[in-house]
C-alpha positions as CSV (number, residue, x, y, z in Angstrom):
1,M,-69.0,-123.3,-14.0
2,Y,-68.9,-120.8,-11.2
3,L,-71.9,-120.0,-9.1
4,L,-72.3,-116.5,-7.6
5,F,-73.9,-115.8,-4.2
6,C,-74.3,-112.2,-3.1
7,F,-75.6,-110.8,0.1
8,D,-75.6,-107.9,2.5
9,V,-73.7,-108.6,5.7
10,Y,-76.5,-107.4,7.9
11,Y,-79.2,-109.4,6.2
12,P,-78.1,-112.4,4.2
13,C,-81.0,-114.6,2.9
14,G,-79.0,-117.7,3.2
15,G,-78.4,-120.6,0.8
16,W,-80.0,-120.6,-2.6
17,D,-81.9,-117.3,-1.7
18,D,-78.5,-115.5,-2.2
19,Y,-77.9,-117.3,-5.5
20,K,-77.4,-114.7,-8.4
21,G,-76.4,-116.9,-11.3
22,S,-73.8,-119.1,-12.9
23,F,-70.9,-117.9,-15.0
24,S,-68.2,-119.5,-17.2
25,S,-65.4,-117.6,-15.5
26,I,-64.5,-116.1,-12.1
27,E,-64.0,-112.7,-13.8
28,E,-67.6,-112.7,-15.2
29,A,-69.0,-113.7,-11.7
30,K,-67.0,-110.9,-10.1
31,K,-68.2,-108.3,-12.6
32,K,-71.9,-109.3,-11.9
33,A,-71.2,-109.1,-8.1
34,K,-70.0,-105.5,-8.5
35,E,-73.0,-104.7,-10.7
36,L,-75.4,-106.0,-8.0
37,N,-73.6,-103.7,-5.4
38,Q,-74.3,-105.9,-2.3
39,D,-71.8,-106.0,0.6
40,D,-70.2,-109.4,0.0
41,Y,-70.0,-112.2,-2.5
42,Q,-68.9,-115.8,-2.7
43,I,-68.0,-117.7,-5.9
44,V,-68.4,-121.4,-5.7
45,S,-67.1,-124.1,-8.0
46,G,-68.4,-127.6,-7.3
47,T,-68.5,-127.8,-3.5
48,H,-65.8,-125.3,-2.8
49,I,-65.7,-121.5,-2.3
50,V,-63.1,-120.4,-4.8
51,E,-63.3,-116.7,-4.0
52,E,-64.8,-114.3,-1.5
53,G,-64.8,-110.6,-1.6
54,H,-66.4,-107.2,-0.9
55,T,-68.1,-105.2,-3.6
56,K,-68.7,-101.9,-1.9
57,N,-66.3,-99.0,-1.6
58,I,-64.1,-99.4,1.5
59,E,-64.7,-95.7,2.4
60,L,-68.5,-96.4,2.5
61,K,-68.0,-99.5,4.6
62,N,-65.9,-97.4,7.1
63,R,-68.7,-94.8,7.3
64,E,-71.2,-97.5,8.0
65,E,-69.0,-99.0,10.8
66,E,-68.7,-95.5,12.4
67,N,-72.5,-95.1,12.2
68,L,-72.2,-91.9,10.1
69,N,-74.8,-93.0,7.7
70,D,-78.6,-92.9,8.1
71,N,-80.2,-94.6,11.1
72,Y,-83.7,-95.9,11.0
73,T,-86.1,-96.5,13.9
74,N,-87.9,-99.7,13.0
75,F,-91.3,-100.5,14.6
76,Y,-92.3,-104.1,15.0
77,K,-95.4,-106.1,16.2
78,C,-95.1,-109.8,16.6
79,S,-97.9,-111.7,14.7
80,E,-97.3,-114.7,16.9
81,C,-97.5,-113.3,20.5
82,G,-98.5,-109.6,20.0
83,H,-95.4,-108.1,21.5
84,T,-94.5,-104.6,20.2
85,W,-91.1,-103.0,20.2
86,S,-88.9,-100.5,18.3
87,D,-85.2,-100.6,17.6
88,E,-82.7,-98.3,15.9
89,W,-80.7,-99.8,13.0
90,P,-78.4,-98.4,10.3
91,H,-80.9,-99.8,7.8
92,V,-84.4,-101.1,7.5
93,C,-84.4,-104.8,8.5
94,N,-86.3,-107.6,10.1
95,D,-85.8,-108.4,13.8
96,N,-86.4,-111.3,16.1
97,C,-89.2,-110.9,18.6
98,P,-87.6,-110.5,22.0
99,S,-90.6,-112.4,23.5
100,C,-91.0,-115.5,21.3
101,G,-88.0,-115.3,18.9
102,I,-89.7,-115.4,15.5
103,E,-88.5,-113.2,12.7
104,I,-90.7,-110.1,12.1
105,E,-90.7,-107.4,9.4
106,P,-91.1,-103.8,10.6
107,W,-94.5,-102.4,10.1
108,L,-93.0,-98.9,10.0
109,S,-89.5,-97.5,9.5
110,E,-88.6,-93.9,10.1
111,D,-85.3,-92.2,9.0
112,S,-83.9,-90.8,12.3
113,N,-82.1,-88.1,10.4
114,E,-85.2,-86.5,9.0
């Protein structure tokens, strides 16, 4: 049995939150990883990673690395300490409060290219 874990590099959930299913062969697991179209995958058998890979097109990954894709301005307000801030990211994502360190979801995200 092979367990599939898929995640986006910029925002992995971690552990079992990245679990996508179990498969009878590595090929079946790889096929499912490509269907899910997340950045990376790991296939695990027992307690060992038997394969790791990238599912997205290399050209797209290069565009992301060069920041040629959309950028978003994410706005945050910490529910713990009340600190507010904004930050520009190539995607909509959570951020850690610069004041107290807890993870916060953006309350608003704007596409900087619009």
